C-alpha positions in Angstrom: -4.3 -4.9 9.6 -1.4 -2.6 8.5 -0.4 -3.2 4.9 2.8 -1.8 3.4 2.9 -1.4 -0.4 6.0 -0.5 -2.2 6.6 -0.2 -5.9 9.2 0.7 -8.5 7.8 1.2 -11.9 9.7 2.9 -14.8 6.7 3.7 -17.0 5.4 7.1 -15.8 1.8 6.5 -17.0 1.6 3.1 -15.2 3.3 4.6 -12.1 0.7 7.4 -11.9 -2.1 4.8 -12.3 -0.7 2.8 -9.4 -0.5 5.9 -7.2 -4.0 6.9 -8.0 -5.3 3.5 -7.1 -3.3 3.3 -3.9 -4.6 6.7 -2.7 -8.1 5.0 -2.5 -6.7 2.5 0.0 -4.3 4.4 2.2 -1.7 7.1 2.9 1.3 7.9 0.7 4.3 8.0 3.0 6.9 8.8 0.3 7.2 8.6 -3.5 7.0 4.8 -3.7 5.7 3.8 -0.3 2.1 3.5 1.0 0.6 2.5 4.4 -2.9 1.2 4.5 -5.2 -0.2 7.2 -7.3 -2.9 5.6 -9.4 -5.9 6.6 -8.8 -9.3 5.1 -11.4 -8.5 2.5 -9.8 -5.2 1.8 -6.5 -6.9 1.2 -8.1 -9.3 -1.2 -9.8 -6.4 -3.0 -6.5 -4.5 -3.2 -4.7 -7.4 -4.7 -7.5 -8.0 -7.2 -7.5 -4.4 -8.2 -3.9 -4.6 -9.4 -4.1 -7.6 -11.7 -4.1 -5.4 -14.7 -1.0 -3.5 -13.4 0.9 -6.7 -12.7 0.5 -7.9 -16.3 2.1 -4.6 -17.5 5.1 -4.5 -15.2 8.4 -4.3 -17.2 11.8 -5.8 -16.5 13.1 -4.5 -13.2 9.6 -3.2 -12.1 8.1 -4.4 -8.8 4.9 -4.1 -6.9 5.1 -5.5 -3.3 2.3 -5.9 -0.7 3.4 -6.7 2.8 0.8 -7.4 5.5 2.1 -6.5 9.0 0.4 -8.2 12.0 -0.5 -6.2 15.1 2.2 -7.9 17.2 4.9 -6.8 14.7 3.6 -3.2 14.4 4.3 -2.8 18.1 8.0 -3.2 17.3 8.1 -0.7 14.5 10.7 2.0 15.0 9.4 5.2 13.5 11.6 8.3 13.2 10.6 11.6 11.6 7.5 13.7 11.6 5.0 11.3 9.7 3.3 9.1 12.3 2.3 5.4 11.6 -1.1 5.1 9.9 -3.6 4.4 12.7 -6.6 2.1 12.8 -9.8 4.0 11.9 -12.2 4.7 14.7 -15.1 3.6 12.6 -15.9 2.2 9.1 -18.5 3.5 6.8 -20.4 0.7 5.1 
């Protein structure tokens, strides 16, 4: 499943920590936006891996995780040179 993660975090150290963690799950599309292809278990793992970050968010900070179903992905309107993150051809277990 495609998962969109967005964040706005004022603390530079916490923001760098979030980016480093997210790079393990997917592709950075721009400064505060990631696309990931995850299974249901991967989404659960992702959410669990950010519990420590959630407790440190300050006023006005946000970390949002949006699962996007296959049907909805078909209707995505993508402009620009960065293509939509694709399903992997295989998984290494």
